[in-house]
C-alpha positions, 0 to 999 in steps of 0.5 A: 500500500506504500513503498519502503522508500516512502516509509524510509524517508518519512518522519517518525510520526508519519512512519507510525501512521503508515504502520498503523494504516498497514495494520488496519488493512492487514487486520481487515484481511486477516482478522475479520469475521472469517478469522473469528469463526476460524479462531472459534473452531480451533479453540474447540478442536484443540480439545478433541480426543485422539480418535476424533483428531485422527478422523479429522486428519484423515478427512482433511488429508483425503480432501486436499489429496483429491483436490491436488490430483484433480487440479495441480499439474505437479501432483497429477504427474507425481501421483501417476508416476508413483502409481498412487490414486486418491481412493487408496487413502482409506486410513492415515497409514495409507499416507505412506503410499503418497510420494514425498515432496522435497524442496528441490521438487517444489523449486523445480516445479514452479507454477506447476505447484499451483491449482489451475482452477483457482480464482481469488486473491493470491498472496506471495512470499518466500522462504528465508533462503537459509538452505540456499534455495529461496522458494516462492510460496503462494497462499490463498485468503482462507490459508491466511485466515486459518494461519492467523487463528492458529497463531492467536491460539498460540498467543492465548496459550501464552496468556494473551488475548486479542487486543493486548499490548504486544511488542514485535521484534522480528525481521521487519525493517521498522527503522531505516538503517541510517538511523543511529540514535533511538528510538529504534522502534515505532508504534502501530495503533491498529494492533496496539503493537510496539514494533522494534528493530532487530537490526539496531540492537546491540550492547550499546543500545540494549538499555534504551530498548529495555526502557522503552519496553518497560514504559510500553509494558507489553502483555506479550511479545512476538520475537525471534529468540536472538534479540530477546536473548541479547536483552536478557544477557545484557540485563543479567550482566548489568545486574538489573531486572526488567521492571515492566509489570504486565509481561506474561511471555514471549512467543518465539519462532524461527531459531532454535530455543534451548533450556538455557535460553529459557532460564536466561529469559525467566531470570531477566524478564521473569516470564516464559518463552512460548516457542513455536515451530512452523515454516513458510510453507505452512505444513506443520505447527508445533507450539508450546502450551501453558506447561512448557511442552511442545505440542504437534498441532494435529488440527493444523496439518498432518505432521509425520515424525519419521525416525532417523535411527539416532533418537531424532525424527525427520519432520514431514508435513502436509498442509490442510488449508492452502488449496492454491498451492498444496504441500503434501508430504513435504520434507522440511529438512528439520528434525525433532526429538519426540517425547515418550509416547506414554507421556500425557501433558497436564494441559489436557490436550491430545496433541502429540508431545515433542521433547525438543526442536533440534533445528534446521538440518543445515545448522550443524558443523560438518566433521572431516569424518562425515559426522554432523554435529548439531546443537552448537548453541549449547556450547555457545550458551556455556561460554562465560560473558558472551553476548552473541556468538556464531560458529562459521565453517569456511572449509571442511577442516576449520571453524571460526567462532565469532564472539561479541563479549559482554562489554567490560567483562573478561573473555577467555579465547582459550577457554572458548576454544576448549569448550568447542573442542570438547564438543567437536573433538580434535578433527578441526582447527578452531579459532576465535574472532571478536566482532562488533555484531554477528551478521544476520540473514537478509530477514534478520535471523541469527543462525547459530552455524553458518557453513560456506561450502 
C-alpha cells in the first residue's frame, strides 16, 4: 500500500501512521469475521480426543489429496508416476503410499505447484533462503485466515488475548538503517503493537530498548529468540531486572530455543518463552502450551515424525488449508526429538508431545569424518560473558567462532576454544574472532552455524 522508500524517508510520526494504516488493512484481511469463526473452531478442536483428531486428519488429508490430483499439474504427474490414486487413502497409514515432496521438487516445479482452477486473491512470499534455495510460496485468503487463528491460539496459550499490548521484534525493517540514535522502534495503533528493530540492537543500545519496553509494558511479545536473548544477557550482566509489570511471555519462532535460553529469559524478564515451530510453507505447527511442552498441532496439518535411527525424527508435513498451492508430504529438512509416547501433558490436550526442536538440518558443523554435529548453541550458551556468538565453517577442516563479549567483562579465547573442542573433538582447527555484531540473514535471523561450502 506504500513503498519502503516512502516509509524510509518519512518522519517518525508519519512512519507510525503508515504502520498503523498497514495494520488496519492487514487486520481487515486477516482478522475479520472469517478469522473469528476460524479462531472459534480451533479453540474447540484443540480439545478433541485422539480418535476424533485422527478422523479429522484423515478427512482433511483425503480432501486436499483429491483436490491436488484433480487440479495441480505437479501432483497429477507425481501421483501417476508413483502409481498412487486418491481412493487408496482409506486410513492415515495409507499416507505412506503418497510420494514425498522435497524442496528441490517444489523449486523445480514452479507454477506447476499451483491449482489451475483457482480464482481469488493470491498472496506471495518466500522462504528465508537459509538452505540456499529461496522458494516462492503462494497462499490463498482462507490459508491466511486459518494461519492467523492458529497463531492467536498460540498467543492465548501464552496468556494473551486479542487486543493486548504486544511488542514485535522480528525481521521487519521498522527503522531505516541510517538511523543511529533511538528510538529504534515505532508504534502501530491498529494492533496496539510496539514494533522494534532487530537490526539496531546491540550492547550499546540494549538499555534504551529495555526502557522503552518497560514504559510500553507489553502483555506479550512476538520475537525471534536472538534479540530477546541479547536483552536478557545484557540485563543479567548489568545486574538489573526488567521492571515492566504486565509481561506474561514471549512467543518465539524461527531459531532454535534451548533450556538455557529459557532460564536466561525467566531470570531477566521473569516470564516464559512460548516457542513455536512452523515454516513458510505452512505444513506443520508445533507450539508450546501453558506447561512448557511442545505440542504437534494435529488440527493444523498432518505432521509425520519419521525416525532417523539416532533418537531424532525427520519432520514431514502436509498442509490442510492452502488449496492454491498444496504441500503434501513435504520434507522440511528439520528434525525433532519426540517425547515418550506414554507421556500425557497436564494441559489436557491430545496433541502429540515433542521433547525438543533440534533445528534446521543445515545448522550443524560438518566433521572431516562425515559426522554432523548439531546443537552448537549449547556450547555457545556455556561460554562465560558472551553476548552473541556464531560458529562459521569456511572449509571442511576449520571453524571460526565469532564472539561479541559482554562489554567490560573478561573473555577467555582459550577457554572458548576448549569448550568447542570438547564438543567437536580434535578433527578441526578452531579459532576465535571478536566482532562488533554477528551478521544476520537478509530477514534478520541469527543462525547459530553458518557453513560456506
